[in-house]
C-alpha positions as CSV (number, residue, x, y, z in Angstrom):
1,X,-10.4,31.4,-25.7
2,X,-9.5,27.8,-25.3
3,X,-12.4,25.4,-25.6
4,X,-13.1,23.1,-22.7
5,X,-12.5,19.5,-23.4
6,X,-15.5,17.2,-23.0
7,X,-16.2,13.5,-22.4
8,X,-19.2,11.7,-24.0
9,X,-20.2,8.6,-22.1
10,X,-22.3,5.8,-23.7
11,X,-23.8,3.4,-21.2
12,X,-24.7,-0.2,-21.4
13,X,-26.7,-0.5,-18.2
14,X,-27.5,-4.1,-17.1
15,X,-29.9,-5.7,-14.7
16,X,-30.3,-9.3,-13.8
17,X,-33.3,-10.8,-15.6
18,X,-35.6,-13.4,-13.9
19,X,-34.2,-16.2,-16.1
20,X,-30.6,-15.5,-15.1
21,X,-29.5,-13.5,-18.2
22,X,-29.3,-9.7,-18.3
23,X,-31.5,-7.0,-19.7
24,X,-30.1,-3.7,-21.1
25,X,-31.7,-0.3,-20.6
26,X,-32.9,1.5,-23.7
27,X,-34.2,5.1,-23.9
28,X,-36.7,6.3,-26.5
29,X,-35.4,8.6,-29.2
30,X,-37.2,10.4,-32.1
31,X,-36.8,7.3,-34.4
32,X,-36.5,4.4,-32.0
33,X,-34.4,3.3,-29.0
34,X,-30.8,4.0,-28.0
35,X,-28.3,3.4,-25.2
36,X,-28.3,6.2,-22.5
37,X,-25.6,8.8,-23.0
38,X,-24.3,11.6,-20.8
39,X,-21.7,14.3,-21.3
40,X,-19.3,15.9,-18.9
41,X,-16.0,17.7,-18.6
42,X,-13.2,15.5,-19.8
43,X,-12.2,12.8,-17.3
44,X,-10.3,9.6,-17.2
45,X,-12.4,6.4,-17.9
46,X,-11.2,5.0,-14.5
47,X,-12.7,7.8,-12.4
48,X,-16.3,6.8,-12.2
49,X,-17.8,8.4,-9.0
50,X,-19.3,11.3,-10.9
51,X,-20.7,9.1,-13.6
52,X,-22.5,6.9,-11.1
53,X,-24.0,10.0,-9.4
54,X,-25.2,11.4,-12.8
55,X,-26.9,8.1,-13.6
56,X,-28.6,8.1,-10.2
57,X,-29.9,11.7,-10.6
58,X,-31.0,11.3,-14.2
59,X,-32.3,7.7,-14.4
60,X,-33.1,6.9,-10.8
61,X,-30.8,3.9,-10.6
62,X,-28.1,3.0,-8.1
63,X,-25.4,1.6,-10.3
64,X,-21.7,0.8,-10.4
65,X,-19.4,0.5,-13.4
66,X,-18.2,-3.0,-14.3
67,X,-15.7,-1.9,-16.9
68,X,-15.0,0.6,-19.7
69,X,-15.2,-1.1,-23.0
70,X,-13.8,1.7,-25.2
71,X,-12.1,5.0,-24.7
72,X,-11.6,7.2,-27.8
73,X,-9.5,10.2,-26.8
74,X,-11.1,12.5,-29.4
75,X,-9.5,15.7,-30.5
76,X,-10.1,19.5,-30.4
77,X,-13.2,19.2,-32.6
78,X,-15.0,16.2,-31.0
79,X,-15.3,15.0,-27.4
80,X,-13.6,12.0,-25.8
81,X,-15.9,9.1,-26.2
82,X,-16.2,6.3,-23.6
83,X,-18.4,3.2,-23.6
84,X,-19.2,1.7,-20.2
85,X,-20.9,-1.4,-18.9
86,X,-22.8,-0.7,-15.6
87,X,-24.7,-2.9,-13.2
88,X,-27.9,-1.9,-11.5
89,X,-28.1,-2.4,-7.7
90,X,-31.4,-0.7,-6.9
91,X,-33.9,1.8,-8.1
92,X,-34.0,5.2,-6.3
93,X,-37.3,5.3,-4.3
94,X,-39.9,7.6,-5.9
95,X,-38.1,7.8,-9.3
96,X,-39.4,6.1,-12.4
97,X,-36.8,4.8,-14.9
98,X,-37.5,6.7,-18.2
99,X,-36.9,3.8,-20.5
100,X,-37.4,0.1,-21.4
101,X,-35.5,-3.0,-20.5
102,X,-34.5,-5.0,-23.5
103,X,-33.1,-8.6,-23.6
104,X,-29.4,-8.5,-24.3
105,X,-29.9,-10.7,-27.4
106,X,-32.2,-8.1,-28.9
107,X,-29.6,-5.2,-28.8
108,X,-28.9,-5.2,-32.5
109,X,-32.5,-5.1,-33.5
110,X,-34.2,-3.0,-30.8
111,X,-31.5,-0.5,-29.9
112,X,-29.4,1.6,-32.3
113,X,-25.8,0.8,-31.3
114,X,-22.5,1.1,-33.0
115,X,-21.5,-1.7,-35.3
116,X,-19.9,-4.6,-33.4
117,X,-21.3,-3.7,-29.9
118,X,-23.7,-6.7,-30.0
119,X,-21.0,-9.1,-31.1
120,X,-18.7,-7.8,-28.4
121,X,-21.3,-8.1,-25.6
122,X,-22.3,-11.6,-26.7
123,X,-18.7,-12.8,-26.3
124,X,-17.7,-10.5,-23.5
125,X,-16.4,-12.1,-20.2
126,X,-17.9,-9.2,-18.3
127,X,-21.3,-10.7,-18.7
128,X,-20.7,-14.1,-17.3
129,X,-23.0,-15.4,-14.6
130,X,-21.8,-14.3,-11.1
131,X,-19.3,-16.8,-9.7
132,X,-18.3,-18.3,-13.0
133,X,-14.5,-18.5,-13.6
134,X,-13.3,-15.5,-15.7
135,X,-12.5,-16.2,-19.3
136,X,-9.6,-14.7,-21.2
137,X,-10.6,-12.0,-23.6
138,X,-9.2,-12.8,-27.1
139,X,-6.9,-10.5,-28.9
140,X,-7.9,-9.6,-32.5
141,X,-5.3,-12.0,-33.8
142,X,-6.4,-14.8,-31.6
143,X,-3.8,-14.7,-28.8
144,X,-5.3,-14.9,-25.3
145,X,-5.0,-11.9,-23.0
146,X,-5.2,-12.2,-19.2
147,X,-8.6,-13.1,-17.7
148,X,-10.9,-10.2,-17.1
149,X,-10.8,-9.0,-13.4
150,X,-13.3,-10.6,-11.1
151,X,-15.1,-7.2,-10.5
152,X,-16.3,-7.1,-14.2
153,X,-18.8,-9.9,-13.4
154,X,-22.3,-8.8,-12.4
155,X,-22.8,-9.7,-8.7
156,X,-19.2,-9.1,-7.7
157,X,-20.0,-5.9,-5.7
158,X,-22.7,-7.6,-3.7
159,X,-20.3,-10.5,-2.7
160,X,-17.6,-8.0,-1.8
161,X,-19.9,-6.0,0.4
162,X,-21.2,-9.1,2.1
163,X,-17.6,-10.0,3.0
164,X,-17.1,-6.5,4.4
165,X,-20.3,-6.8,6.4
166,X,-19.1,-10.0,7.9
167,X,-15.7,-8.7,8.8
168,X,-17.2,-5.6,10.5
169,X,-19.8,-7.7,12.4
170,X,-17.0,-10.0,13.7
171,X,-15.3,-6.9,15.1
172,X,-18.5,-5.4,16.5
173,X,-18.0,-2.5,14.2
174,X,-20.9,-0.4,12.8
175,X,-22.2,-1.4,9.4
176,X,-21.8,0.2,6.0
177,X,-24.3,3.0,5.4
178,X,-23.4,4.1,1.9
179,X,-21.1,3.0,-0.9
180,X,-19.2,5.1,-3.5
181,X,-17.3,3.6,-6.3
182,X,-14.1,5.6,-6.7
183,X,-12.2,3.9,-9.4
184,X,-12.4,0.9,-11.7
185,X,-9.8,0.0,-14.4
186,X,-7.4,-2.7,-15.4
187,X,-5.3,-2.4,-12.3
188,X,-7.8,-2.0,-9.4
189,X,-11.3,-1.5,-8.1
190,X,-11.8,0.9,-5.2
191,X,-14.9,1.5,-3.1
192,X,-15.3,4.1,-0.4
193,X,-17.6,2.9,2.4
194,X,-19.3,5.2,4.8
195,X,-19.9,3.9,8.3
196,X,-21.1,5.8,11.4
197,X,-18.3,8.0,12.4
198,X,-15.7,6.9,9.9
199,X,-15.0,5.9,6.3
200,X,-13.4,2.7,4.9
201,X,-11.8,1.8,1.6
202,X,-12.2,-1.6,-0.1
203,X,-9.5,-2.1,-2.7
204,X,-9.6,-5.1,-5.0
205,X,-6.7,-6.2,-7.3
206,X,-6.5,-8.5,-10.3
207,X,-4.7,-11.8,-10.2
208,X,-1.3,-10.2,-11.0
209,X,-1.8,-7.8,-8.1
210,X,-1.9,-10.4,-5.4
211,X,0.9,-8.9,-3.3
212,X,-0.7,-5.6,-2.3
213,X,-3.2,-6.8,0.3
214,X,-0.8,-9.1,2.3
215,X,2.1,-6.6,1.9
216,X,0.0,-3.7,3.2
217,X,-1.3,-5.8,6.1
218,X,2.3,-6.8,7.0
219,X,3.5,-3.2,6.8
220,X,0.6,-2.1,9.1
221,X,1.7,-4.6,11.7
222,X,5.4,-3.6,11.5
223,X,5.0,0.1,10.8
224,X,1.6,1.1,12.3
225,X,2.4,4.8,12.2
226,X,3.3,5.0,8.6
227,X,1.0,2.4,7.0
228,X,-2.7,2.4,6.5
229,X,-5.0,1.0,9.2
230,X,-5.8,-2.4,7.8
231,X,-9.0,-4.0,9.0
232,X,-9.1,-7.2,7.1
233,X,-7.6,-9.0,4.0
234,X,-9.1,-11.6,1.8
235,X,-6.0,-13.0,0.3
236,X,-7.5,-15.4,-2.2
237,X,-9.7,-12.7,-3.7
238,X,-7.1,-10.0,-3.3
239,X,-9.3,-7.7,-1.2
240,X,-7.9,-5.1,1.2
241,X,-10.2,-3.4,3.7
242,X,-8.7,-0.3,5.3
243,X,-9.8,2.7,7.4
244,X,-9.6,6.0,5.6
245,X,-6.5,8.1,6.6
246,X,-7.8,11.6,7.3
247,X,-5.7,14.5,6.2
248,X,-4.3,16.1,3.0
249,X,-1.8,14.6,0.7
250,X,1.7,16.1,0.7
251,X,0.9,17.8,-2.6
252,X,-1.3,20.2,-0.6
253,X,1.0,20.7,2.4
254,X,3.2,23.9,2.4
255,X,5.2,23.0,5.5
256,X,8.5,21.6,4.3
257,X,8.9,19.8,7.6
258,X,6.1,17.4,6.6
259,X,7.9,16.6,3.4
260,X,11.1,16.0,5.4
261,X,9.2,13.7,7.8
262,X,7.9,11.7,4.8
263,X,11.4,11.3,3.4
264,X,12.9,10.3,6.8
265,X,10.0,7.9,7.4
266,X,10.3,6.0,4.1
267,X,14.0,5.7,4.7
268,X,13.4,4.2,8.1
269,X,11.0,1.7,6.6
270,X,13.6,0.7,4.0
271,X,16.4,0.4,6.6
272,X,14.1,-1.9,8.6
273,X,13.4,-4.1,5.6
274,X,16.8,-4.4,3.9
275,X,17.7,-7.6,5.8
276,X,14.2,-9.1,5.2
277,X,13.9,-8.7,1.4
278,X,13.2,-12.4,1.2
279,X,10.0,-12.0,3.2
280,X,8.9,-9.2,0.8
281,X,9.4,-11.6,-2.1
282,X,7.4,-14.3,-0.2
283,X,4.6,-11.7,0.1
284,X,4.6,-11.4,-3.7
285,X,6.8,-8.3,-4.3
286,X,8.9,-8.8,-7.5
287,X,12.6,-8.4,-7.3
288,X,13.9,-5.9,-9.9
289,X,17.7,-5.9,-10.0
290,X,20.0,-3.4,-11.6
291,X,21.3,-6.2,-13.8
292,X,17.8,-6.8,-15.2
293,X,17.4,-3.1,-15.7
294,X,20.6,-2.8,-17.6
295,X,19.6,-5.7,-19.9
296,X,16.2,-4.1,-20.6
297,X,17.6,-0.7,-21.7
298,X,18.3,-1.7,-25.3
299,X,14.8,-3.3,-25.9
300,X,13.1,-0.5,-24.1
301,X,14.7,2.2,-26.2
302,X,14.1,0.1,-29.4
303,X,10.3,0.0,-28.7
304,X,9.0,3.0,-30.7
305,X,5.4,2.3,-29.8
306,X,6.3,2.6,-26.1
307,X,8.4,5.7,-26.6
308,X,6.0,7.5,-29.0
309,X,2.5,6.3,-28.1
310,X,0.0,7.2,-30.7
311,X,2.6,8.0,-33.3
312,X,4.4,4.8,-34.0
313,X,1.1,2.9,-34.2
314,X,-0.1,5.2,-36.9
315,X,3.1,5.4,-38.8
316,X,6.2,3.1,-38.7
317,X,8.5,6.1,-39.2
318,X,6.9,8.1,-36.4
319,X,6.1,11.1,-38.6
320,X,2.4,11.4,-37.9
321,X,0.9,13.6,-35.2
322,X,0.8,12.0,-31.8
323,X,-1.6,11.7,-28.9
324,X,-3.9,14.5,-27.9
325,X,-2.8,17.2,-25.5
326,X,-3.7,17.7,-21.9
327,X,-3.5,14.0,-20.9
328,X,-4.1,13.2,-17.3
329,X,-1.1,11.1,-16.5
330,X,-2.3,9.6,-13.2
331,X,-2.3,10.0,-9.4
332,X,-3.3,13.7,-9.8
333,X,0.4,14.4,-10.3
334,X,1.3,15.0,-13.9
335,X,-0.7,16.3,-16.8
336,X,-0.5,18.4,-19.9
337,X,1.4,18.1,-23.1
338,X,1.7,15.4,-25.7
339,X,2.9,12.1,-24.2
340,X,5.3,10.7,-26.7
341,X,8.9,11.6,-27.1
342,X,10.0,13.5,-30.2
343,X,12.2,11.8,-32.8
344,X,15.1,14.0,-31.6
345,X,14.6,12.8,-28.0
346,X,14.4,9.2,-29.1
347,X,17.7,9.6,-31.0
348,X,19.3,11.3,-28.0
349,X,18.3,8.5,-25.7
350,X,19.6,5.8,-28.0
351,X,22.9,7.6,-28.2
352,X,23.1,7.6,-24.4
353,X,22.4,3.8,-24.1
354,X,26.0,2.8,-23.4
355,X,26.3,5.5,-20.8
356,X,23.0,4.5,-19.2
357,X,24.1,0.9,-19.0
358,X,27.3,2.0,-17.4
359,X,25.3,4.0,-14.8
360,X,23.4,0.9,-13.8
361,X,26.7,-1.0,-13.3
362,X,28.2,1.9,-11.3
363,X,25.2,2.1,-9.1
364,X,25.2,-1.7,-8.5
365,X,28.9,-1.5,-7.6
366,X,28.2,1.2,-5.0
367,X,26.9,-1.5,-2.7
368,X,23.6,-0.2,-1.5
369,X,21.5,-3.3,-0.5
370,X,18.1,-3.9,-2.1
371,X,15.1,-3.2,0.1
372,X,11.4,-2.1,-0.1
373,X,10.8,0.2,-3.0
374,X,7.3,1.8,-3.0
375,X,7.1,2.1,-6.7
376,X,4.7,5.1,-6.9
377,X,5.6,7.5,-4.1
378,X,4.5,10.7,-5.6
379,X,3.4,13.2,-3.0
380,X,-0.2,12.3,-3.7
381,X,0.4,8.9,-2.1
382,X,1.7,10.3,1.2
383,X,-1.1,11.5,3.5
384,X,-0.3,13.9,6.4
385,X,-2.6,12.6,9.1
386,X,-3.0,13.2,12.8
387,X,-0.5,10.4,13.6
388,X,2.0,11.5,11.1
389,X,2.7,10.7,7.4
390,X,1.0,7.6,6.1
391,X,2.0,6.0,2.8
392,X,-0.8,4.5,0.7
393,X,-1.1,2.6,-2.6
394,X,1.5,-0.1,-2.3
395,X,0.4,-1.9,-5.5
396,X,3.7,-1.2,-7.4
397,X,6.0,-2.2,-4.5
398,X,9.1,-4.2,-5.4
399,X,12.4,-5.3,-3.9
400,X,14.8,-3.0,-5.7
401,X,17.3,-0.2,-5.0
402,X,15.8,1.8,-2.1
403,X,17.1,5.2,-3.4
404,X,14.7,5.0,-6.3
405,X,11.8,5.8,-4.0
406,X,12.6,9.4,-3.0
407,X,13.1,10.4,-6.6
408,X,9.3,10.5,-7.1
409,X,8.9,12.7,-4.0
410,X,11.5,15.1,-5.5
411,X,9.7,15.0,-8.9
412,X,6.5,15.8,-7.1
413,X,7.8,19.3,-6.5
414,X,7.4,20.0,-10.3
415,X,3.6,19.5,-10.0
416,X,2.7,21.5,-6.9
417,X,3.2,25.0,-5.7
418,X,3.0,23.9,-2.1
419,X,6.8,24.4,-1.5
420,X,7.3,27.2,-4.1
421,X,8.2,29.5,-1.2
422,X,11.1,27.1,-0.1
423,X,13.9,27.6,-2.6
424,X,16.0,24.7,-1.2
425,X,13.1,22.2,-0.8
426,X,14.7,19.5,-2.9
427,X,17.9,19.6,-0.9
428,X,16.0,19.5,2.4
429,X,14.0,16.4,1.3
430,X,17.2,14.7,0.1
431,X,19.1,15.5,3.4
432,X,16.2,14.3,5.5
433,X,16.2,11.0,3.6
434,X,19.9,10.4,3.6
435,X,20.1,11.6,7.2
436,X,18.4,8.4,8.4
437,X,20.8,6.2,6.4
438,X,23.7,8.0,7.9
439,X,22.4,7.4,11.4
440,X,21.5,3.7,11.3
441,X,21.4,0.6,9.1
442,X,24.0,-0.9,6.8
443,X,25.2,2.4,5.4
444,X,25.7,4.2,8.7
445,X,29.5,4.1,8.4
446,X,29.8,5.2,4.8
447,X,31.6,8.5,4.1
448,X,29.1,11.3,3.2
449,X,30.6,11.7,-0.3
450,X,30.1,8.0,-1.1
451,X,26.5,8.0,0.2
452,X,25.6,11.2,-1.7
453,X,27.2,9.9,-4.9
454,X,25.1,6.7,-4.7
455,X,22.0,8.8,-4.2
456,X,22.7,11.1,-7.2
457,X,23.4,8.1,-9.4
458,X,20.1,6.5,-8.2
459,X,18.1,9.6,-9.1
460,X,19.1,9.3,-12.7
461,X,18.8,5.5,-12.9
462,X,15.4,5.7,-11.2
463,X,14.0,7.3,-14.3
464,X,15.0,4.2,-16.2
465,X,13.7,2.0,-13.5
466,X,10.2,3.5,-13.5
467,X,10.0,3.7,-17.3
468,X,11.0,0.1,-17.5
469,X,8.5,-0.9,-14.8
470,X,5.6,0.6,-16.7
471,X,6.9,-0.8,-20.0
472,X,7.4,-4.3,-18.7
473,X,4.6,-4.6,-16.1
474,X,1.8,-2.2,-16.9
475,X,1.7,-1.6,-20.7
476,X,0.9,-5.2,-21.5
477,X,-2.2,-5.0,-19.3
478,X,-3.8,-1.9,-20.9
479,X,-7.2,-2.3,-22.5
480,X,-8.7,1.2,-22.5
481,X,-6.6,3.2,-20.0
482,X,-4.4,4.7,-22.6
483,X,-3.1,7.5,-20.4
484,X,-0.8,4.9,-18.8
485,X,1.2,4.8,-22.0
486,X,2.4,8.3,-21.2
487,X,4.5,7.2,-18.3
488,X,7.5,5.6,-20.0
489,X,8.0,8.8,-22.1
490,X,7.4,11.0,-19.0
491,X,10.3,9.3,-17.2
492,X,12.6,8.8,-20.1
493,X,12.4,12.5,-21.2
494,X,14.2,13.4,-18.0
495,X,17.2,11.5,-19.3
496,X,17.5,13.5,-22.4
497,X,20.4,16.0,-22.0
């Protein structure tokens, strides 16, 4: 019988001390003091809701996670090990904290911690005073990385909730009754907020994610049926406050008409935006051209670390065993199997390089104008609500070839049984998408064969586009969310014939 995989979570729980510094919670052990530790079924470091609940029930503390400092994937013999920093917001009434608060500077002498934790915390930008400008975290070789996101600073959540309260008050809306931290990682921080009669989401993005809030607000004004219901945006701090869209994701919907409606709706949005791509760029969406993609194919396929994560770092010739199995690849869409490409797959891709570059040129010559490209439109990011399909999570949106977007809807069929009873589901989704382009917009007069050829070309080139997007824009930002490294191989594997 296969053994269930586990996660072991070590916790650096902080509270603000009277003098302005922070104290760290220590628990008594048989021979001294130690950081709190809990164990669970394996889960991604970014998914923290259950961890916060476990701390509340065990230690009597209302907390939220500031960041994950380390995430060791483990193996079949030992659990995945994660080290978190958490901030205390309140004590649970009637529950006594079973431990002792120790000054941060005394960690190395009062608490048994792994070697180097004290040094890391002393220099860590996550422990700056609230409101201080973020400092860049140094790389081991001394080169600066990007500044730590604002939400890793103690006091950030209180400031964010105060802003939410002010926005709701100005709109005579009911106040927030409860807060649940859903996700925190290098790319975003998401809070779910309960109010009387409804739920809200507050999403924060780092400095390089400034486009999502204004873009989502603009889409909500232009496409109110298909975009989230935006309440407010704080553009300088990259905060986006939205109402929850009730309903299941497409991944759970067995009616093919809902999938067809989603395909048609995203096509309509793209047709509406093709002539206003400049506005999208002004909002902050990067423009990713086919020429740029063609130029990046050679360096992408030469990057063995990106193609074989876990293998190339251990062995320059890529012969050592790779990452652990059963990786969660993100968005609830893909999982299972080793992430990296095999040596044979890498060789096959490199042999195809001239052909792949030619495909980019052929697709560019087809003449489809660039438009809004969602960037992450798996079925999980399409909610089937009472007013129709709503597209969420626009953080990866770009100005690019529009036909890339439906490729992820089609790939979603590989990860759900919802349409297993519909043998021609892929064709129906494709036809619904292309049907809108045939009816209106700049391609309405194209012969069907030309339009369908451009679509089929785009489905293959899209795998390069998404692999390149993760390689170029996401991998350099990873600190502990190592699952993201699985995405370039995930997409590139589909190009191996």
